[in-house]
Structure formats: C-alpha cells, structure tokens
C-alpha positions, 0 to 999 in steps of 0.5 A: 975719541972721548967727547961729551954727548952734546954735539953728537945729540944736537947733530942727531936732532937736526939730522933726524936720527938717533944715537944709541947709548949701549950700557957696558958691564965689563971689558967684552961689552966695551970692546964689542960696542966700540969696535962696532961703532967704529966699523959702522962709523957711528957716534956712540954713548957708553952708558954705565949704571951705578951698579955696573960701575960698582961691579967694575970696581968703581968709576975710576976703573971704568973711565981708565979702561974706556980711555985706554981702550979707545986709544989702543983700538984706534977708535976715531968715532965720537964716544961719550962715557955717560953715567946712567940714572945717576944719584946726586953722589954718583954724578959728582963721583963720575965728574971726578972720575973722568966721565964725559957725560952724566945723567942725574935722575932726580925723578923720584924727588919732589920737583923743587928738590929735583930742580935744586940738585939739577941746577947744582950738577949742571953748573958742576958738569959744565965747569968740567966740560961734561954734558948732562941729562936729567929726568922727569917722570920716572921710566917704568920697569926695574933698573938697579932696584929702581922700579917705575910703572911707565909714567908719562912726564908732565910737559910743564915739569919738563920745561922747568927742568930744561930751563936749568940748562941741561943738554938733553932730557929723559921724559917718560912717555910710557916706556919701561926698562927691561922686557915689555909685558904683554899688556903694554900700551905702547909709547904715548906719542901725543905726550911726546909731541907736547913734551917736545913743544914744551922743551924748545927742541932739546934732544930727548932721550928714550930709555928702555929701548929694548922691545919697543917695536921698530916703527915706534922707535922710528916715529919717536926719532921723527918727533925729537928723540935723539938718544935711545938707551939699549941695555937688556937686549945686549944682555939677552943676546950675550946670554943666548950665545953663551948658553948655546956654546955651553949646551953644545959642549964646546967648553969641554972641547980642547981649551974651550973653557978658556974665558977668551973662548967661552966669552967670544960668542957672547961678545960677537952677539953683542956686536950683532945687536949693536949693529942692528940698533945703529942701523935702526937708529940711523946713526951709521956714517954720521961720525 
C-alpha cells in the first residue's frame, strides 16, 4: 500500500524504532525490498536518487513500476516512494510523477535560499498529500557526485528549517555516505541531542546507514532518529553474491547465463541485508 512517510515515522518516533529507507536501482531491488518488508510485516521506504531515477528511464517509470508491483505482489504493509537528495527541479518532477514523499536537499545553498525553496516545496508537497524531508548540514561522502565531509548541522539552522512545516529532517551528525574510512570519529551524539531538542521532537533521519556500528544505530534511534537510509550495503551484498555465482562458473552451466538466474543470488542477498536491517531498526511487526 503506497502512502506518504509521515505517519509511519511519527509511529516510529513514538515507538522508539526506526524505519529503513532502502534505495532502489531496478526491478530486482524493488521486488526484493517489498517482499522482505511484507514477510517481516514492516513499514518500508523505497528511496530513489536522481541518478537512479534517470537510470530507470525517469521518475514516471519508477512510480508506475512501484505502484504496479506493490499491487501485483499483494503488498499490504505501508510503503512510501521517496525521492532521495532531490534537487528543486527533481522534487517538483517527483510530485508530478506520483511519488508519495520527497526529500529536498538544499544543504548546499545559503540558509536563506534553502529556507525559500523548502517553503515552496513544503506547500506543493502537502497540497498533493506527500511528505517532505529537508536537510541541514551536508552529509559526508559521495552520493551521485555530491561530496560532503561529514559535517555536523547547526541546531539553530535545524530549528529554522523544521519551522517551515517539513515532516522529517536530515541533519548531519558526522555520518557519511558510502564506506566509512578507518579514521572516522563516529556519530556525534551530543550534536544529535541538541538537534533533537531544537527541533521539537520532529522525526530525524540518519543518512549513510551503511557501516555505522549497530550499537551506534540503536543509540541514534533512542535519541530521536526514526528513519535510517541504507544503500551501499545492499549494493555490496548484491555485487558479492553475483561475483560468487560467476566465479563458481554457474553462468556457464545450462542456462545459467539467463538474467533471471544470473541475478537471482544477488536479489536473495539484498533480501538478507534488508531483513538484517529491519531487525536492527526494530520495525518488524510494526506495519
């Protein structure tokens, strides 16, 4: 069932668990995530970066595929289709394409411009029944060519953006996208507490969920994080399972080269990763 993400994240905040946003890249990704969420009776957010949207031939294709698949697979758990790190133009395009949630990443703009653009997109999203996430203080690492160093957001700026009527907030607390370097200092929990206090208990979002130690994730959830984004980890498990299949020469046996066979181990590996994360975040049986 496609819904916006507001209610599922308010429930997560009040119930002290997290809802996973798993980014999708193609049909296999989408199917693996939806089936696992259903199997575990967990709400789920399907994240789509602008790069992934382009790869899948556009946001309209993604929205049509997700809606049809949700129906055909008989998915009954709440599913949000969410634009990840959207530009101003991308956010507008996703509202038109039939997404149920958007993220506007205005973190690279001066705060006044971030405020102006966020204000406009909040009104537009809410008019169409979508939920909206905004960002303050860029998240480190690289995502679709956007590079940030793992900054810590300013609580006053967080409060300013929250006051615009957004539904959930991504605030940098030293987290980064992709694999974490050996010298990473860990999450800044003092900053998280200050941000949580400054933003009136709005559900907070932790980007870069891959590679953060489990106890840190649990602690972040206890301090107000209600949404955790996972992307790289599914990609790594997919790649690993695919490599093993090919290295074992299975693509050369019978019709092992058939993409339905070739991609099956990777699809199963994504399911295992999603299952693991749903257990860690505590969202199983919360649908």
